[in-house]
N, C-alpha and C positions, 0 to 999 in steps of 0.2 A: 561642476562636472568631475571633480576629483574622484568621487566614488566610482564612476564608470572607468576612469583611466586606471584606477587600482585594480579593477577586474581585468582589464586588458594587459596590464603589466604582469599581473599573476598568471594569466594564461600564457604569455610569452615565456616566462620562467618555467612554468609546469611543462610546457611542450619541449623546451630545450632540455630539461632534466630528464623527461621520458625518453627523448631521442638519445641522450648520452647513456642512459641506463640500458636501453634496448633499441638499437638502430633499426630493427624490423617492426617495432611496436605499432606505429601509424600505418605502415604498409599492410600488416595483418589485420588491423582494425578495420581498415577501409575495404577489405575484400568482401566479407559477408558476415553478417551476425547470425550466430546459430546458438543462442541461449537455450538452455533446458528449463529455466525458471521464468515464470511470470510473477512479478511482485505487484500487488495491489495494495498500495500504502496511503498514508496521509501526506498531505502537502507540507506539513510542518518541517521547517528548515532544519530542525534538529534530528531529524530521522532520515538521513540519506541512505537509500537501500544499499548501494554498492559498498559503502564504507562500513556499515554495521555488520555486514556479513563477509567483509574483506574479499570482494570480487572486483575484478578489473571491468572497465567499460566493455560492453559486448557480451558479458557473462550472464546478464540478468536483464530481462525485458521489464520495463517499469511503467506502471500506470499509477499516478498520484492525484488525489483530489482531497478536499476537506473532509476529514474524519473517515478516510479509507472506505467510502460508500461504493456499493454495487447496486445501482438503481436500474431496474430494467428498461426504463425510458431514457436513460443516459446514453446516447448513441456513441459518444466518445468512449466510454467504458466498454460498451458492447462491441464496438469496432476493435478495440485493443484486444478484448478477449477472443474474438473470432480470428483475428490475425495471428495471435500467439498460439491458438489451437490448430487452425487450419493451414497456416502458412509455415510458421516456425516450429510447429509440432512440439511445443514445450511439454515437459514430462511432470512438471510440478507447478501448481498454482498456489501461491502464498498470499493470503489476506493477512496483512500485518497492520495492527493498530498500535497505539502506545498509551501508557498511562499518563494522565494529566492532559489529555487531548482538549484543546480549546473548543473544538466543534461539539464534542460530547458534553463538555462542561456548560457551553452556551445552551444547549438543549436542556440539560439538567436544571439549570437556573432559569429556564424560560426567558432568556435574555432577548431583547428586541434589537437586532443588528441590521435589519434591513432585508435585502433580497435573499440573503443566505438563510433567513429564518424558514423559508419554504423548503430549502435543502435539508435543514436540520429536523423537519417534522418527522422524517423517517426514524431518527433517533428518539424523539419524543413518543413515537408509537411503541418503540421497544421498552422504554421506561414505563409507560402506561400498562403494557401487557405483563411486565415483570415487577409491578409495584409492590406486591406482597414480599418478594425477595429482597428488594431494595429499601423498603420502608424503615427498617429498624437499624440500618447501618449507619455509623457516623459518617458525616459528609464526605471525607476523603475516601473512605472505603466504598461508600455508594458510587462516587465518581469513578473509581478504579474498576468496580464491578460492571458499571454500565459501559466503560470502555471495553471490557472483555465481552459482555453480551453483544455489543455492537459488531465486534469482530466476528463472532459466531454467526450472528444474523447475516452479515454480508457474505460470509462463506456459504451459508445456505442459499442466499440469493444467486451465487455463482451456480451451485448445484442445479437450481431451477431453470437456468437459462436454456433456451433451445440449443445454443452453440455447445454448451458443455454436454447436455444430454445426447446431442448428435455425435460428439466425439466418443462418448462412452458406448453408444450403440454400435459405432463401426469398430469398436474394439481398440480404440487408441489408448496407449498406456499413459495415463495422466492421473496424478494424485493431487488431492486438494489439502491444504494445511492452513490452519488458523494459528497465527502467532500474535503475541503482544510484546512490545519492546519497553523496557524500563529506562527512562531518561536518567534516573538516579545512579544506575550501576552499569548501564550499557548492555545488559543482558536480554536475551529473548527468551520468553516462555512459551512453550507449546501448549496451546489450549485444546487442540484437536487436530488429528491428521487422519487421512483415509488409510 
């Protein structure tokens, strides 16, 4: 159990440091969240939303899953989207993938990993529909391009949800952005924005 104790010790040190740096930090954090961003990203532990855009807790509302998917039958993702738009009134929805995504790679390689194979079928569909574009690329470029295409497809899935369309119909000021993050240099590339 030393791994868990390490987390608890780290938390104690982090909380003490935050309190020392800003005695009001936790009091203000506890009051109410009012982020203007919704981040839909990958579960990959190397892509922590707050850190890569240098925002504090409470500044960004985050939903993460394997390969940053927006699947219309995923009630978790749809609930996050609805809450972000209808309750938090976010102004920006960011779908952010990353190069070298293991989920996208598993789909590209047609790997058999178990239950997750069903989830990755959505990415396989993208690869099939864009086969002509991907076919002649060297493997790494093909993987990176499929990571980009997946982000663009998931942003389109956001656009098609009833929750997003309803927000637009009622005149809510919300913009949709498609980003991809590079693990090799820490930079975000804009693929598309409203």
